[in-house]
C-alpha positions in Angstrom: 0.0 0.2 0.0 2.9 2.3 0.3 4.4 1.8 -3.1 4.8 4.8 -5.5 2.6 3.3 -7.7 -0.1 3.5 -5.6 -0.1 7.3 -5.1 0.5 8.0 -9.0 -2.6 5.5 -9.6 -4.5 8.0 -7.3 -3.2 11.1 -8.7 -4.3 9.9 -12.2 -7.4 9.2 -11.2 -8.1 12.5 -9.1 -6.9 14.5 -12.3 -9.1 12.4 -14.6 -12.2 13.0 -12.4 -11.2 16.8 -12.1 -10.9 16.9 -16.0 -14.1 15.1 -16.4 -16.0 17.3 -14.1 -14.3 20.5 -15.6 -15.9 19.7 -19.0 -19.3 18.4 -18.0 -22.3 19.5 -19.9 -20.4 20.5 -23.2 -20.4 18.5 -26.2 -17.8 16.3 -27.3 -15.7 16.9 -30.4 -16.4 14.1 -32.9 -13.5 12.4 -34.6 -12.5 13.7 -37.8 -11.7 11.4 -40.7 -7.9 11.9 -40.4 -8.2 10.7 -37.0 -10.1 7.8 -37.3 -7.8 6.7 -39.8 -4.9 7.1 -37.5 -6.4 5.2 -35.0 -7.2 2.2 -37.1 -3.6 2.3 -38.1 -2.4 2.3 -34.7 -4.8 -0.5 -33.7 -3.5 -2.5 -36.4 0.2 -1.7 -35.4 -0.8 -2.9 -31.8 -2.5 -6.2 -33.0 0.6 -7.0 -35.0 3.0 -6.4 -32.0 0.5 -8.7 -29.9 0.5 -11.5 -32.2 4.4 -11.2 -32.5 4.9 -11.2 -28.8 2.5 -14.4 -28.7 4.5 -15.7 -31.5 8.0 -15.3 -29.7 6.7 -16.6 -26.6 5.2 -20.0 -28.2 8.4 -20.3 -30.1 10.6 -19.8 -26.8 8.3 -22.2 -24.5 8.4 -24.9 -27.3 12.2 -25.3 -27.5 14.2 -26.3 -24.6 17.4 -23.8 -23.8 20.6 -25.3 -25.6 23.1 -26.4 -23.4 
């Protein structure tokens, strides 16, 4: 309970709550087509990285370490 991560998490939650309350009632801006395309590309990159991590983990666990 006394770790620095706990305090960072609480600070981020507080900042998020303050940000949410400061913009309460205002309309949220919609995503432009450029931002949508960027999000799709970034999501694709994340999926490829996750698949690569899974493949590397599977390959390393299937082969015993060489001695």
